[in-house]
N, C-alpha and C positions, 0 to 999 in steps of 0.2 A: 544586565541585560547593556549590549552595547548597541550604539547609535551612528547611521553614517550622517555626516552631513551634508547639507543639498549643497556647498558650496564646495565641496569636494567633487560631487558626480558631475555639476554643472564644470570646472575645469577640467575634470578627465574626460565628459565629452565634447566643449571644445578641441581639446588636446586631439581627440579622435578625428575629431571635422576639420581640423585648421591640416593636420597632420605633424603637430612640432609643437613643442611646449614655446617657445618665442612667438609664433601666432597667437595660439592661443590665451597669450599673456595678454596679447594685443587686446584677443574678443572682450575680454572677462576686466580688462582696466589692472590687469595686477602683473611683478616686474616676472622675468623667468624663469629667475632661482626660487619665488615665493608658488609660480604652477609645480616645480620640480617638488619643493616641500611637502604642496599639498599630495602630487599624484607619491608620495613613500609613505605620506601622513594615510590616505587611501589604502593603499596595498598593506600597512600595517594593520589597520580595522578589519580589513576581512580576510588577510591573512594567508593573501597570494600574489604572485607577482603580476602584473598586471598588462605590461609592455615589454616585448624583446626587443631592445635597443641596442641600435647601430649606427654608422657616422652619418645613414642617409635618411634611415627610415623608423618609422613607429608603428610596429606592427602588434597586435593582441595576440596575447596569450588564450590559449583555451577557454581558461577563468577572468580574463580580461574578457570576452566577447559576454559570455553571462553573467559578468557587470556591467558592461555596458548595455545591455536587451536590459537590464530591469531600471538602470538608471534614468534609461529615456524615460519611462512611466514614470515611475518615482518623479522627475521635474516637472512631468506634463501634469499628474496630479497636485505638485503644489504649486502649479504656474494655476492651474485651474481654480483651487480656492481659493489665492489671491487675485482674480479675476470675478471671479464671483460675488466678494466679500467687497469688491471696490469697484464693480462695474456701474456705470449709470444706468437709473434708470430709465429705459427707454421702449416706447412699446410701439407699434405699427404692424404692417403688413407686407410683407418684402416679396413677388412674384419671381422667382429665381429659374434660369434654365441653364441645363446642364445637359450634355452627352451621356446617351444612355450608361456607359463601361464605368463613367464615374459614379457616377449617381448609386450605381450598382457594387463600387467598389470602395471608397476614401472616401465621400462626403459623405455617407449617412455618419459616420464615426464623427467629424468633423462639424455639422449641424447639431449633431446633439449635442457637442459640449454646449457650442455658440445657444441652447434652446436653454442648456441651463442654467448659464450666465445671465442670460435674455427671455425671461418667461413669460416676457409681455409681447414678446414679437411674433408673430402667425407668419410662418415659411409653407407657402405652394413651390411645389417645386414640379418643375415639368421637363420631361426628357425628350431628348429629338437626336439626329444628326447635327453636328457644328455648323454648319451649311444652312441648315433650316432655320436653328436655334436665332443666327445674327438677321437673317431675314423677317424674322418675326418679331426678334429686338427694336429693328430698323422701325417694323407697325407700328412698335408701340405696345406690342402683347407682357413686357417683361420690366423688370426693374432692375433686375441685375442678369447677366449672360457667365458665363463660363464656357469657354471655347476653344478647341483644338487651329491650330494656323499655321500654315508652310511656314517653317523658317526665316526668320530675317523679315514676317510683315508686320504691318502695321495695324493699328487700331488697338483701346483698348490698354488695361496692362498686361505687362510678360511678368507671369508667378511663378513659373515652371519651364524647364526645355527638359523633354527625356525622349530615350532614342524611341523611334517604332520596331516591334521586333517578331520575329516570324514564332510561329507555335503552332502544335497538333496534339493529337491523343497521345497518353503518354502510352497506349496501348495497339498505338499501328504507325506506319513508316508511309504513309501518302508521297512522303517528301520526295523519295522515288521515281514517282510515275510519271508517264510521258505520253500525254500532256500532263500539268502540274494541275493538281483539281484545287481548287480554291471557295472557301466559304469568305462566304462577302456581304453586304448589306448597299440597297441600291442606289444610286447616284443622287445626291452630291456628297455620301461618305468619300472624307481625306484619307482614309486607310487603304478603303478599294482605289480612288486614284491613287496612291503612293504606285501599291504594288502592280497594278497593268501596268502604267505609267514606265517603273524601273524593268522587270519582266520584257516588257516589248522593247525595251531599248538596248536589251543583250540579246534580242532572238530569241528567248525563251517560251516554250508552245504552252499555252496553260488553258483551262474550261475551267467556270462557273460551275462548282459541283452542288452549289447549296446557295440560295437568294433570303437573306430576311433580313428586316430593320430591328431586329429584338435581339436586343446583347444575350439572351438568356437561351433563344432558339438558335445562332449564331453556336454560344458554350455548346448546346446540348452537339448540334451538328457536329462540332470538333471532338467532342467524346466518344460520337458513336462511328468514329473513324472515316469521316464523306470529306474530309478533306484538312487544308490547312488554312493559317490567315496570318495576320499580325494587328497588332494591335501594342496602345504606348503600354511602357514596359509594366510601369507599376497598375495597369488595371488585368496583367493576363492571371489566373486564378493559377491556385497552387499547385492543383495535380494536374496540371498543364505539363508542356515539354515542349521547351525552348529550345527553340534551332540555331541553329549558326553557320557561319561559312564552312565548315568541316562540313556538314551537309549537302554545300555545292549551291545554297542561298544565297543572294549578294546583300550586303548592308540595304537597308530601307532611311538611312538616315536620322535624321532627330525630326521633332514637332513641337513646337511654343502651344502655352497653356496660356488663354489673356484673358484676361473679367474686364467685362464691358458693362457699364453705370448707364443707367438710362441720364438722358441730361436732364438738368434741374436738381434732381438729389445731393442734399447736402452730403459735406461729410459728419454732422451729430446727427446725422437721422438715422432708423436702423437700417437704412438702404448701406449706408454709410459704414457703419459700423460690420455690418453680415460684409462689405466686401474687404476689410480691414482683417476680419476674424481670418476669413477664406486666404487671402494670401501669406497672411502669416502663420499659417496651420500648413504650407505650403512648403514653406521657406525650411520650418521649425522641424518636419519630417523629412526632410532631405528624401523623399522620396522619390 
C-alpha cells in the first residue's frame, strides 16, 4: 500500500498557490531544488505528471487538478487533527454576526471545525446586512462581526477581498431584458447600492423585480427567473449561471471582508481564538 507524505502535498499546494517552485520554497522553508525533488517524488508516488511546465508558468494537468483537490482536503484534515489535539482549553460564549450569504455558504464549515477544536465554546450566530451588523456591533450586540466593506475602507481587520459578480438562473436570460430586472435586498445592502450606482452611472435602465432581505428568498427568485443579481463570488450557488461582460454587464469591482472584534476582548479569549480561526480559514481556503 502506497502512502502520500503530507510534506509532498504541502509543497505541491504551495507551488500551485504561489505559481512557482521558487516562491513555494520560500513559503515552506526549503530550497527551490528541494521543491522540485518533492514534486518529482509526488509524481512518482501517484504515477502521473502533475504540471505542464514551460518557461513562465506552472499549469496543472488534469491529473494534477484531481490531486490538488484531494491534497487540500487531506492537508485540512491533517491540520485539523493537530489543532484539536493541541488546541488550548478555552470556553465561553461568542456572539457572532455575519452576512446572510456567508452564514449560508462558507461559515458553517469554518464554524463546525472550530466547534470540534473548541467544544466548550458556545456560538450564537446572527445574520443581517453588513451595515446593519456594524451598527448593531457599535450598540454592543456582538462580540465579533464579519462584514462586507467597500474596497479601501477602514475599520476592523481585512481577511479577504473578492469580486462582486453578476449571476442569474441557468434556465433564463433575463439579462437581455430592457429595463434590466434586478433581484435585490432592501437598503442598506452593499450589493444593491453597488448595482444601482454602477448602472445609473452607465445610463442603463433597471427595475427592481423582486425585493427581499432573505438570502434564500433571493436565490429562489433567481432560480424562478425573476431577474438577476450580484453577490460576492464565493457565495454564489453552484447551480447559478455567472454572467460577464460578454452579456453586456459591467464589472462591479471588488469588496473587502473585514472582522470586527468588540473592544476589551483579549486575544486569549474564546472571541480572540474564533477571530484568528476565521481569518486563517479564509486565507487557507483561497476563496
